[in-house]
C-alpha positions as CSV (number, residue, x, y, z in Angstrom):
1,X,66.0,-76.5,137.0
2,X,64.7,-79.6,136.0
3,X,66.5,-79.6,132.0
4,X,67.0,-82.7,130.1
5,X,71.3,-82.6,129.2
6,X,71.4,-81.0,125.9
7,X,69.1,-78.0,127.2
8,X,71.3,-77.8,130.2
9,X,74.5,-77.7,127.7
10,X,72.6,-74.6,126.4
11,X,71.3,-73.2,129.2
12,X,75.1,-73.2,130.7
13,X,76.5,-72.0,127.8
14,X,78.4,-69.0,128.8
15,X,80.9,-67.5,125.8
16,X,81.1,-67.3,122.0
17,X,78.6,-68.2,119.5
18,X,76.1,-71.0,120.3
19,X,73.1,-72.8,117.5
20,X,70.8,-74.4,119.2
21,X,68.7,-76.4,116.7
22,X,65.2,-76.6,119.0
23,X,63.0,-78.6,117.1
24,X,59.7,-78.6,117.1
25,X,57.9,-79.3,121.1
26,X,61.8,-79.3,122.6
27,X,61.4,-76.9,125.1
28,X,62.6,-73.7,123.5
29,X,61.6,-70.6,125.3
30,X,62.4,-72.6,128.5
31,X,66.0,-72.8,127.5
32,X,66.1,-69.5,126.0
33,X,64.8,-67.7,129.5
34,X,66.7,-70.4,131.6
35,X,69.8,-69.3,129.6
36,X,70.0,-65.8,131.0
37,X,68.3,-66.3,133.9
38,X,71.8,-68.4,134.5
39,X,73.9,-65.3,132.7
40,X,72.1,-63.3,135.6
41,X,73.1,-66.3,138.1
42,X,76.9,-66.2,137.3
43,X,76.6,-61.8,138.2
44,X,76.3,-60.6,134.4
45,X,74.3,-57.5,134.6
46,X,70.8,-57.8,133.6
47,X,71.4,-54.8,131.1
48,X,74.4,-56.5,129.1
49,X,71.9,-58.7,127.4
50,X,69.9,-58.7,124.5
51,X,66.9,-60.8,123.5
52,X,65.4,-60.3,119.9
53,X,62.2,-62.3,118.7
54,X,59.7,-61.7,116.3
55,X,57.0,-60.5,117.6
56,X,55.4,-58.3,120.1
57,X,53.3,-61.8,122.0
58,X,56.8,-63.8,122.0
59,X,59.1,-60.8,123.0
60,X,56.7,-60.1,126.1
61,X,56.1,-63.8,127.0
62,X,60.2,-63.9,127.6
63,X,60.3,-60.7,129.6
64,X,57.6,-62.2,132.1
65,X,59.4,-65.2,132.1
66,X,62.7,-63.8,133.1
67,X,61.1,-61.7,135.4
68,X,59.5,-64.4,137.2
69,X,62.8,-66.1,136.9
70,X,64.9,-63.8,138.2
71,X,63.4,-60.7,139.1
72,X,65.3,-58.8,136.6
73,X,64.6,-56.5,133.5
74,X,66.6,-57.8,130.7
75,X,65.8,-55.5,126.9
76,X,63.5,-58.6,125.3
77,X,61.9,-57.1,122.1
78,X,61.4,-57.3,118.3
79,X,63.9,-56.5,115.4
80,X,62.3,-53.6,114.7
81,X,61.2,-52.3,117.9
82,X,65.5,-52.7,118.7
83,X,65.9,-50.7,115.1
84,X,63.3,-48.0,116.9
85,X,65.3,-47.6,120.1
86,X,69.1,-47.6,118.4
87,X,67.6,-45.0,115.6
88,X,66.3,-42.7,118.3
89,X,69.6,-42.4,119.6
90,X,71.7,-42.5,116.9
91,X,70.2,-41.5,113.7
92,X,71.7,-38.0,113.9
93,X,74.1,-39.1,112.0
94,X,72.0,-40.2,109.1
95,X,71.2,-36.3,109.1
96,X,67.6,-36.9,110.6
97,X,66.3,-35.6,113.6
98,X,65.9,-37.9,116.8
99,X,61.7,-37.4,117.1
100,X,61.3,-38.6,114.3
101,X,57.4,-40.0,113.2
102,X,57.4,-44.0,112.3
103,X,54.9,-44.2,109.1
104,X,52.5,-47.3,109.2
105,X,51.4,-48.6,105.8
106,X,48.6,-46.5,105.2
107,X,50.7,-43.7,105.8
108,X,53.1,-44.8,103.3
109,X,50.9,-45.4,100.7
110,X,49.5,-42.3,101.2
111,X,53.4,-40.6,100.4
112,X,53.6,-42.9,97.9
113,X,50.7,-41.5,95.7
114,X,52.1,-38.0,96.8
115,X,55.5,-38.8,94.8
116,X,53.6,-39.7,91.8
117,X,51.8,-36.9,91.5
118,X,54.3,-34.9,91.9
119,X,56.2,-36.7,89.0
120,X,53.3,-36.1,87.0
121,X,52.4,-40.1,87.3
122,X,49.3,-41.3,86.8
123,X,48.5,-43.3,90.0
124,X,47.2,-46.3,88.5
125,X,44.5,-49.1,90.7
126,X,47.1,-50.4,93.1
127,X,50.0,-48.9,92.1
128,X,51.2,-47.3,94.7
129,X,50.9,-50.4,96.9
130,X,52.8,-52.5,94.1
131,X,55.5,-50.1,94.6
132,X,55.5,-49.6,98.2
133,X,55.9,-53.8,98.1
134,X,58.7,-53.4,95.6
135,X,60.4,-50.7,97.7
136,X,59.7,-52.9,101.3
137,X,61.4,-55.8,99.2
138,X,64.4,-54.1,98.0
139,X,65.1,-52.3,102.0
140,X,64.9,-55.9,103.4
141,X,67.5,-57.2,101.1
142,X,69.5,-53.9,101.8
143,X,69.6,-52.0,98.3
144,X,69.4,-48.5,98.4
145,X,67.7,-47.2,95.3
146,X,71.4,-46.9,93.6
147,X,71.9,-50.7,94.0
148,X,68.4,-52.3,92.7
149,X,68.6,-54.0,89.8
150,X,65.6,-53.0,87.2
151,X,66.0,-56.1,84.8
152,X,64.0,-58.1,88.0
153,X,61.1,-56.0,87.7
154,X,58.4,-55.9,85.2
155,X,59.6,-53.4,82.4
156,X,57.3,-50.5,83.0
157,X,56.8,-51.0,86.4
158,X,60.9,-51.6,87.2
159,X,61.9,-47.9,85.2
160,X,58.9,-46.4,87.7
161,X,60.4,-48.1,90.7
162,X,63.6,-46.9,90.0
163,X,62.7,-43.5,89.4
164,X,60.2,-43.2,92.7
165,X,62.3,-44.5,95.1
166,X,65.0,-42.3,95.6
167,X,62.2,-39.5,95.6
168,X,60.2,-41.6,98.2
169,X,63.0,-41.7,100.2
170,X,63.9,-38.1,100.0
171,X,60.1,-37.2,100.7
172,X,60.3,-39.6,104.0
173,X,63.5,-37.6,105.0
174,X,61.6,-34.2,104.2
175,X,58.9,-35.2,106.4
176,X,61.4,-36.3,109.1
177,X,59.6,-39.7,109.0
178,X,60.9,-43.3,108.7
179,X,58.4,-46.2,107.1
180,X,58.6,-49.8,109.2
181,X,61.2,-51.2,106.7
182,X,63.7,-47.4,107.5
183,X,63.5,-49.2,111.3
184,X,66.1,-52.3,110.2
185,X,67.4,-50.6,106.9
186,X,69.0,-47.4,108.3
187,X,69.8,-49.0,111.7
188,X,72.3,-51.6,109.2
189,X,73.1,-48.3,107.5
190,X,74.1,-46.4,110.6
191,X,76.5,-49.1,111.5
192,X,78.1,-49.5,108.2
193,X,79.0,-45.8,108.0
194,X,79.7,-44.8,111.8
195,X,81.1,-48.1,113.1
196,X,81.9,-45.8,116.5
197,X,78.2,-45.7,116.8
198,X,78.2,-49.8,116.0
199,X,80.7,-50.3,118.4
200,X,78.9,-48.2,121.2
201,X,75.7,-51.1,120.7
202,X,78.3,-53.9,120.4
203,X,79.5,-52.9,123.9
204,X,75.9,-52.2,125.3
205,X,75.3,-55.7,124.7
206,X,78.2,-58.1,125.0
207,X,75.4,-60.7,125.2
208,X,72.8,-61.3,122.3
209,X,69.8,-64.1,121.9
210,X,68.2,-64.2,119.0
211,X,64.8,-66.4,118.7
212,X,63.6,-68.0,115.4
213,X,66.7,-67.4,113.5
214,X,65.7,-69.5,110.3
215,X,63.1,-66.4,110.3
216,X,65.3,-63.8,110.0
217,X,65.5,-61.9,106.5
218,X,68.7,-60.3,104.9
219,X,68.6,-57.0,107.3
220,X,67.7,-58.6,110.4
221,X,70.2,-61.7,109.8
222,X,73.2,-58.1,109.0
223,X,71.9,-56.2,112.0
224,X,72.5,-59.4,114.2
225,X,75.4,-60.5,112.8
226,X,76.7,-56.8,113.5
227,X,76.0,-56.3,117.2
228,X,78.3,-59.1,118.0
229,X,81.3,-58.7,115.9
230,X,83.2,-57.6,118.4
231,X,83.0,-60.3,120.9
232,X,81.4,-63.0,118.7
233,X,78.7,-64.5,121.8
234,X,75.9,-65.0,119.8
235,X,73.3,-67.7,121.4
236,X,71.1,-68.7,118.0
237,X,67.8,-71.0,118.5
238,X,65.9,-72.2,115.9
239,X,65.0,-74.6,113.8
240,X,65.4,-74.6,110.0
241,X,62.8,-77.6,109.5
242,X,60.5,-75.2,110.3
243,X,61.3,-72.0,108.0
244,X,58.2,-71.3,106.1
245,X,57.9,-68.0,105.8
246,X,60.4,-66.9,102.6
247,X,57.4,-65.2,100.8
248,X,58.0,-63.1,103.7
249,X,61.6,-62.5,102.6
250,X,62.7,-65.4,105.4
251,X,66.6,-66.9,104.7
252,X,66.4,-70.3,106.2
253,X,70.7,-70.2,104.6
254,X,71.0,-67.9,107.5
255,X,70.1,-71.0,109.4
256,X,72.3,-73.4,107.8
257,X,75.3,-71.0,107.3
258,X,75.8,-70.3,110.9
259,X,79.0,-72.4,111.3
260,X,80.1,-70.9,108.2
261,X,79.7,-67.0,109.7
262,X,80.7,-68.0,113.0
263,X,83.9,-70.2,113.0
264,X,84.3,-72.4,115.5
265,X,80.1,-72.4,116.6
266,X,79.2,-74.6,118.9
267,X,75.8,-76.7,117.9
268,X,73.5,-78.1,120.4
269,X,70.6,-80.1,119.0
270,X,67.0,-80.5,121.2
271,X,65.5,-83.5,119.8
272,X,63.7,-84.6,122.8
273,X,60.1,-83.2,122.2
274,X,58.1,-82.8,125.1
275,X,55.0,-82.3,123.1
276,X,53.9,-85.5,120.6
277,X,53.9,-89.3,120.6
278,X,56.5,-91.5,118.6
279,X,54.5,-92.4,116.3
280,X,53.4,-88.9,115.1
281,X,57.6,-87.9,115.3
282,X,59.0,-90.8,113.7
283,X,56.3,-90.0,110.4
284,X,57.4,-86.2,110.7
285,X,61.0,-87.3,111.1
286,X,60.6,-89.8,108.0
287,X,58.9,-87.0,105.7
288,X,61.6,-84.0,106.7
289,X,64.3,-86.5,106.2
290,X,63.2,-85.9,102.1
291,X,64.6,-82.6,102.2
292,X,68.6,-81.8,101.7
293,X,68.7,-78.5,102.6
294,X,68.6,-79.0,106.3
295,X,70.6,-79.9,109.8
296,X,70.4,-83.8,110.3
297,X,68.4,-84.0,113.6
298,X,66.0,-87.1,115.1
299,X,63.0,-86.1,117.2
300,X,61.9,-88.8,119.8
301,X,59.5,-88.6,122.6
302,X,59.3,-90.5,126.1
303,X,55.4,-90.4,125.5
304,X,55.2,-93.4,124.3
305,X,54.3,-94.7,121.1
306,X,50.6,-93.8,120.8
307,X,48.0,-94.0,118.5
308,X,49.0,-94.4,113.9
309,X,48.1,-91.5,112.1
310,X,44.8,-91.6,110.4
311,X,44.9,-91.6,106.7
312,X,41.3,-91.2,105.0
313,X,41.1,-90.5,101.0
314,X,37.6,-89.3,100.4
315,X,35.5,-89.9,96.8
316,X,35.3,-85.9,96.9
317,X,36.2,-83.0,99.3
318,X,32.3,-83.8,101.0
319,X,33.2,-86.8,101.9
320,X,36.7,-85.6,103.5
321,X,34.5,-83.0,105.5
322,X,32.0,-85.8,106.7
323,X,34.7,-88.1,107.7
324,X,36.6,-85.4,109.9
325,X,33.4,-84.3,111.5
326,X,33.0,-87.4,112.8
327,X,36.1,-88.1,113.8
328,X,35.6,-84.9,116.2
329,X,32.1,-86.2,117.1
330,X,34.1,-89.5,118.7
331,X,36.8,-87.3,120.7
332,X,34.3,-84.6,121.7
333,X,31.7,-87.5,123.2
334,X,35.1,-88.5,125.1
335,X,35.5,-85.6,126.6
336,X,38.1,-83.9,124.6
337,X,37.9,-79.8,124.4
338,X,36.8,-78.4,121.4
339,X,39.9,-75.8,121.9
340,X,42.3,-79.0,121.4
341,X,41.0,-79.5,118.2
342,X,41.9,-78.1,115.0
343,X,41.8,-78.0,111.1
344,X,44.6,-77.2,108.6
345,X,44.7,-75.8,105.7
346,X,46.7,-74.6,103.1
347,X,45.1,-72.0,101.7
348,X,42.0,-70.2,103.3
349,X,39.6,-70.7,100.6
350,X,39.9,-74.5,101.7
351,X,37.8,-73.6,105.3
352,X,34.8,-73.2,103.4
353,X,33.3,-76.7,103.3
354,X,34.9,-77.6,106.9
355,X,32.8,-74.6,107.9
356,X,29.5,-75.7,106.4
357,X,30.1,-78.9,108.2
358,X,30.6,-77.8,111.6
359,X,27.6,-75.2,111.0
360,X,25.1,-78.1,110.1
361,X,26.6,-80.2,113.4
362,X,26.1,-77.2,115.7
363,X,29.5,-76.9,116.5
364,X,31.1,-73.5,117.4
365,X,34.8,-73.0,115.4
366,X,37.0,-70.1,115.1
367,X,38.7,-69.4,112.1
368,X,42.3,-67.9,113.7
369,X,44.4,-65.3,111.4
370,X,41.7,-64.8,108.8
371,X,37.8,-64.0,108.3
372,X,34.9,-66.4,108.7
373,X,34.5,-67.8,104.7
374,X,31.0,-66.3,104.6
375,X,32.2,-62.8,106.0
376,X,35.2,-62.7,103.5
377,X,34.9,-59.0,101.6
378,X,34.8,-60.7,98.0
379,X,32.1,-63.6,98.5
380,X,30.2,-60.4,100.4
381,X,30.9,-58.6,97.4
382,X,29.6,-60.9,94.9
383,X,26.7,-61.9,97.1
384,X,25.3,-58.5,97.5
385,X,25.8,-57.8,92.9
386,X,23.4,-61.1,93.2
387,X,20.9,-59.7,95.5
388,X,20.7,-56.5,93.4
389,X,19.5,-59.2,90.4
390,X,16.9,-61.0,92.3
391,X,15.6,-57.5,94.4
392,X,15.8,-54.1,92.8
393,X,15.4,-52.6,95.8
394,X,18.2,-53.8,98.1
395,X,19.6,-49.9,99.2
396,X,22.7,-51.9,101.3
397,X,23.4,-54.1,97.9
398,X,23.5,-51.2,96.2
399,X,25.3,-48.9,98.0
400,X,28.2,-51.6,98.7
401,X,28.5,-52.9,94.8
402,X,27.8,-49.6,93.1
403,X,31.7,-48.8,93.3
404,X,32.8,-51.9,92.1
405,X,35.0,-51.4,90.1
406,X,34.9,-48.0,90.9
407,X,32.4,-45.4,89.1
408,X,33.5,-41.8,90.1
409,X,30.3,-42.1,92.6
410,X,31.1,-40.9,96.1
411,X,29.1,-40.9,99.1
412,X,27.3,-37.7,98.9
413,X,26.6,-38.5,95.4
414,X,25.3,-41.8,96.0
415,X,23.2,-40.4,99.1
416,X,21.8,-37.8,97.0
417,X,20.6,-41.0,94.5
418,X,19.0,-43.2,97.4
419,X,17.2,-40.4,98.8
420,X,15.7,-39.2,95.5
421,X,14.3,-43.0,94.5
422,X,13.3,-43.0,98.4
423,X,11.2,-39.1,97.7
424,X,9.9,-40.7,94.6
425,X,9.2,-44.3,96.4
426,X,11.1,-46.4,94.0
427,X,12.9,-49.4,94.1
428,X,16.4,-48.1,93.4
429,X,17.3,-50.0,90.7
430,X,14.1,-49.2,89.0
431,X,15.0,-45.1,89.6
432,X,18.3,-46.1,88.3
433,X,17.2,-47.6,85.0
434,X,15.2,-44.1,84.7
435,X,18.0,-41.9,85.3
436,X,20.4,-43.3,83.2
437,X,17.7,-43.3,79.8
438,X,17.0,-39.6,80.5
439,X,19.1,-37.8,83.1
440,X,18.5,-34.1,82.6
441,X,15.0,-35.1,83.9
442,X,15.8,-35.4,87.6
443,X,17.1,-33.4,89.4
444,X,20.4,-35.0,90.7
445,X,23.5,-33.2,88.0
446,X,25.9,-36.0,87.0
447,X,28.7,-35.9,85.5
448,X,29.1,-38.0,82.1
449,X,31.7,-40.3,84.1
450,X,29.3,-40.9,86.9
451,X,26.6,-41.2,84.4
452,X,28.3,-44.2,81.8
453,X,29.2,-45.7,85.3
454,X,25.8,-46.2,86.2
455,X,24.7,-47.0,82.4
456,X,27.9,-49.9,82.9
457,X,26.3,-50.9,86.5
458,X,22.1,-51.1,85.0
459,X,23.6,-53.0,81.7
460,X,25.8,-55.9,83.9
461,X,22.5,-56.6,86.2
462,X,20.0,-56.7,83.4
463,X,22.3,-58.8,81.8
464,X,23.1,-61.2,84.8
465,X,19.3,-61.4,85.4
466,X,18.7,-62.4,81.2
467,X,21.0,-65.1,82.6
468,X,19.2,-66.1,85.3
469,X,15.8,-65.9,83.5
470,X,17.9,-68.5,80.8
471,X,17.2,-70.4,84.1
472,X,21.5,-71.1,84.1
473,X,23.3,-73.0,86.9
474,X,23.7,-71.1,89.6
475,X,27.7,-71.4,89.8
476,X,27.5,-70.3,85.9
477,X,26.1,-66.8,87.0
478,X,27.9,-66.9,89.8
479,X,30.6,-66.8,87.0
480,X,29.3,-64.4,84.9
481,X,29.0,-62.3,87.8
482,X,32.7,-62.3,88.1
483,X,33.3,-62.2,84.3
484,X,31.1,-59.2,83.3
485,X,31.6,-56.9,86.3
486,X,35.1,-57.0,86.3
487,X,35.3,-57.8,90.2
488,X,39.5,-59.8,89.5
489,X,40.2,-56.1,88.0
490,X,39.2,-55.0,91.8
491,X,40.9,-57.8,93.2
492,X,44.1,-57.5,91.4
493,X,44.6,-53.4,93.2
494,X,45.7,-55.4,95.7
495,X,48.8,-57.8,94.2
496,X,49.4,-59.3,97.7
497,X,46.1,-61.0,98.5
498,X,44.7,-61.3,94.9
499,X,45.6,-65.1,94.5
500,X,43.8,-66.0,98.1
501,X,40.7,-63.5,97.3
502,X,40.5,-65.2,93.8
503,X,40.6,-68.7,95.4
504,X,37.7,-67.9,98.1
505,X,35.8,-67.1,94.7
506,X,36.2,-70.6,93.3
507,X,35.0,-71.9,96.5
508,X,32.3,-70.2,96.6
509,X,31.3,-71.2,93.0
510,X,31.9,-74.6,94.0
511,X,29.6,-74.1,96.7
512,X,26.8,-73.3,94.8
513,X,28.0,-76.4,92.2
514,X,27.4,-78.4,95.3
515,X,24.7,-76.9,96.5
516,X,22.2,-77.4,93.1
517,X,23.4,-81.3,93.2
518,X,21.9,-81.9,96.7
519,X,19.0,-79.1,96.4
520,X,15.4,-80.4,94.5
521,X,14.4,-77.5,93.3
522,X,17.7,-74.8,93.0
523,X,16.5,-71.2,92.9
524,X,18.9,-68.1,93.7
525,X,17.0,-67.2,95.7
526,X,16.8,-69.7,97.8
527,X,20.8,-69.8,97.6
528,X,21.4,-66.8,99.0
529,X,19.0,-67.2,101.8
530,X,21.1,-70.7,103.0
531,X,24.3,-68.8,102.4
532,X,22.7,-65.6,104.7
533,X,21.4,-67.8,107.2
534,X,24.9,-69.9,107.7
535,X,26.4,-65.9,108.1
536,X,24.3,-65.8,110.9
537,X,24.9,-68.9,112.3
538,X,28.1,-68.2,113.1
539,X,29.5,-67.8,116.5
540,X,32.6,-67.9,118.2
541,X,32.6,-69.3,121.4
542,X,35.0,-69.2,124.0
543,X,35.6,-72.9,123.7
544,X,35.6,-74.0,120.4
545,X,36.9,-75.6,117.3
546,X,40.1,-73.9,115.7
547,X,40.4,-73.6,111.4
548,X,43.7,-72.2,110.4
549,X,45.9,-72.4,107.6
550,X,49.3,-73.9,108.2
551,X,51.4,-70.9,108.4
552,X,49.0,-69.3,110.6
553,X,49.6,-73.0,112.9
554,X,53.6,-72.3,113.7
555,X,54.2,-72.3,117.5
556,X,50.5,-73.5,118.4
557,X,49.4,-77.2,119.6
558,X,46.4,-79.4,119.7
559,X,45.3,-82.8,121.4
560,X,43.7,-83.4,118.1
561,X,45.3,-82.1,114.9
562,X,43.4,-82.8,110.9
563,X,45.4,-81.8,108.4
564,X,42.9,-82.1,105.1
565,X,43.2,-81.5,101.4
566,X,46.6,-83.7,101.1
567,X,47.1,-83.2,97.4
568,X,49.0,-82.3,95.1
569,X,48.6,-78.7,93.9
570,X,47.0,-77.9,96.9
571,X,49.7,-79.1,99.4
572,X,52.4,-79.1,98.0
573,X,50.6,-75.9,96.5
574,X,50.7,-75.6,92.8
575,X,52.8,-72.4,92.9
576,X,55.8,-74.3,94.3
577,X,56.0,-77.5,91.5
578,X,58.7,-76.4,89.2
579,X,61.0,-75.2,92.0
580,X,63.1,-77.8,94.3
581,X,63.2,-75.2,96.6
582,X,60.0,-73.8,97.1
583,X,58.6,-78.2,97.6
584,X,60.7,-78.0,100.1
585,X,59.7,-75.3,101.7
586,X,55.9,-76.6,100.9
587,X,57.3,-80.2,103.0
588,X,58.5,-78.4,105.9
589,X,55.4,-76.8,106.1
590,X,53.4,-80.2,105.8
591,X,55.9,-81.0,109.3
592,X,55.0,-78.2,111.1
593,X,51.1,-79.0,110.6
594,X,52.2,-82.5,111.7
595,X,54.4,-81.8,114.5
596,X,51.5,-79.6,116.0
597,X,49.8,-82.6,117.1
598,X,50.2,-84.1,120.6
599,X,48.3,-87.4,120.9
600,X,45.9,-87.8,117.8
601,X,46.7,-86.6,113.8
602,X,44.4,-87.2,110.7
603,X,45.7,-86.8,106.7
604,X,43.2,-86.9,104.3
605,X,42.1,-85.9,100.7
606,X,40.3,-86.6,98.2
607,X,39.9,-87.9,94.6
608,X,37.8,-85.2,93.5
609,X,37.5,-81.2,94.6
610,X,34.9,-78.9,92.5
611,X,37.2,-76.1,91.0
612,X,35.5,-73.3,89.2
613,X,31.9,-75.3,89.4
614,X,33.2,-78.7,88.0
615,X,34.8,-81.5,89.4
616,X,38.4,-81.8,89.1
617,X,40.1,-85.3,90.0
618,X,43.0,-84.8,92.1
619,X,46.6,-86.8,92.7
620,X,47.1,-88.0,96.4
621,X,49.8,-85.5,98.0
622,X,53.7,-87.0,97.5
623,X,54.0,-86.5,100.7
624,X,52.0,-89.0,101.8
625,X,54.3,-91.6,100.4
626,X,56.7,-90.3,102.4
627,X,55.1,-91.3,105.4
628,X,56.2,-95.1,106.3
629,X,53.2,-97.4,106.4
630,X,53.7,-98.5,109.8
631,X,53.2,-95.3,111.2
632,X,49.8,-95.1,109.1
633,X,46.1,-96.5,109.7
634,X,43.9,-96.4,106.4
635,X,40.3,-95.3,107.6
636,X,39.3,-94.9,104.0
637,X,36.6,-96.8,102.2
638,X,37.6,-100.6,102.2
639,X,38.4,-100.7,98.2
640,X,41.0,-98.1,99.0
641,X,44.4,-100.2,100.3
642,X,46.9,-99.1,102.7
643,X,49.4,-99.9,99.8
644,X,47.6,-97.4,97.6
645,X,47.5,-94.4,99.9
646,X,50.9,-95.3,100.9
647,X,52.6,-95.8,97.7
648,X,51.0,-95.4,94.7
649,X,49.0,-91.9,93.7
650,X,45.4,-94.4,93.5
651,X,44.0,-92.5,90.4
652,X,44.7,-91.2,86.8
653,X,44.3,-88.1,84.8
654,X,43.3,-88.1,81.2
655,X,46.2,-89.0,79.3
656,X,48.1,-91.3,81.4
657,X,49.0,-94.0,80.6
658,X,47.9,-97.6,82.4
659,X,48.5,-101.2,82.2
660,X,45.5,-103.8,82.6
661,X,46.4,-107.4,83.4
662,X,43.8,-108.7,80.2
663,X,43.6,-105.7,78.1
664,X,47.4,-104.6,78.0
665,X,48.1,-100.7,78.0
666,X,45.9,-97.6,77.1
667,X,45.5,-94.1,77.5
668,X,43.1,-92.9,79.8
669,X,40.5,-90.9,77.9
670,X,38.1,-89.6,80.1
671,X,37.5,-89.7,83.9
672,X,33.8,-89.5,85.5
673,X,32.0,-90.8,88.2
674,X,29.3,-93.2,87.6
675,X,27.2,-94.8,90.2
676,X,29.8,-97.5,90.7
677,X,32.5,-94.7,91.6
678,X,35.2,-93.4,90.0
679,X,35.4,-94.2,85.9
680,X,38.0,-94.2,83.0
681,X,37.4,-94.0,79.3
682,X,40.5,-95.8,78.2
683,X,41.9,-96.7,74.8
684,X,43.5,-99.7,74.6
685,X,45.8,-98.8,71.4
686,X,46.4,-102.7,71.3
687,X,43.5,-104.3,70.8
688,X,42.0,-101.3,68.7
689,X,39.1,-100.5,71.2
690,X,38.2,-98.3,74.1
691,X,37.0,-99.3,77.2
692,X,34.9,-98.0,80.2
693,X,36.3,-99.3,83.5
694,X,35.3,-98.2,86.6
695,X,38.6,-97.8,89.2
696,X,37.9,-100.0,92.1
697,X,37.8,-102.8,90.2
698,X,40.0,-102.1,87.1
699,X,43.4,-103.0,89.2
700,X,45.2,-100.7,86.8
701,X,48.9,-100.3,87.0
702,X,51.0,-97.1,86.2
703,X,53.4,-97.2,83.4
């Protein structure tokens, strides 16, 4: 079977609970499939085995491998498809018909809107989606309507949630329908209320394998535990160091508590890594050992030490992108396929600077798990408003933006307006101006709400044109566009994506600010033309460099990995700064990114980053300082020393106390860029003076 000793021990385990701590790149899937094959080999019926994982893709891959090894079909499925299978057979015990319908997210939202109408509740923008999110979380935590703690929700929404949840459940049952979360929620309820049914399924599958056990939420964990309660034959595989999905309900504590949940459980550590060099693994080990909530394990490789991990701290994000392009070019010239290169970032908004750089170098790239920056809805929306500001004849941009936010104008009305403007030979915006000034003189009949909506829209465009004529910066114009159009209110209709989309708008403003600095005669028309050309040049060739968030990188591997934006408030993310537990998850996220690399890994960041169009001084990520310098090679400008990268922040913020060897202790008053580089204005109180000092020469120490 060509397995190492630990893998063999795991594969040959038969009875009783076993936890396989499968480190990154340690051959986890191979162990699971060979264990299933071994069970069949010793005479266990394939129908007695159940293997559960998290995605249809993983389940399909596992099924194919078992089929190839033994020619046998074993039930290999996701948790939700398992729940659907059990409920199809036994849901009648809960008063449902077995031919129930499964509602998707859109169906569920429509039903919730119907429930709100039935309860005479006003359906505010995004309310149904928010309530659906609350209900989903409650079901994943196995909380029925009478078990919800209202104090955990905003006062107004909490009271409504308490009212709508039982009503929504009753309506689902009336429709003989289940939502996606019911597939687990009701299966657990079925087992809890009908132990005789639970016993049937315990007898059906005496051997249960659970993959990615660290990602189970409470409902999945409870279902798995119920299935193995009788025989305790659970084979759980996972790695708490790669638990990065708490935001969608995953509880890494489930894997840490395995030995308590299953007394006498055996634990096998798969520590030999078949993917990465020892340098990458030792650095990753050193990083993750700073987490307290984990099982101790130490990855190693027989692939040799390999190259050191490259570190690059640029003056700004453009410099960081240039460095990444330079290294990519070197490796491509050495014959590396673009498919073996990835750029990882913490948030989607960070892709913009690297997309621009790749486009300028004519390198093919592909965004994994999302849209290219210039194709994202919020970017296209704001640019469409700016196109109307520039050209009142742009029908496509008018149709895209007239209902941002909603102004009561349906598709039929919009078509009537555009048709009438065309018939009169007027640009669409000129026609709108005349229409709102004297609506009675036009054939189109509009309600007072629609007229008010059009007045608001024309007023917005006039205000933005006024800003444009005052020769404001384009970055300021975009800020005003977002503010005056109340676009953030529109984004808040989908609270799940609000933060991500808002960061993308921030990146657009930063793009405008950078572009203005680099352009001799920056105009709005030139800026829009530049972005249109970028959008049309995007392509996703078969062989292309991959760009993705760290969350999307789980389970993947690449020869060359760039982990960019290694700065405080980016990685770790600003939302985690007040929670030690959240910081540990951010560290696990960094660990996952590092362990995707097979041969070459580069960690980069910048001293300055544009945020909302203004340069902001950044602090190097604490995670860089947790990696021993012996595994790192500094590629930064010559004035940045390895020691400062590994063990110091390397820069200071206003308000920081610093020590200068001649002037003594002072307080940073201001930071800015000069032709000499990063510069500080420092007030030295003891000497009653303020001095301007260039960072790279000042040799300041933190106090």
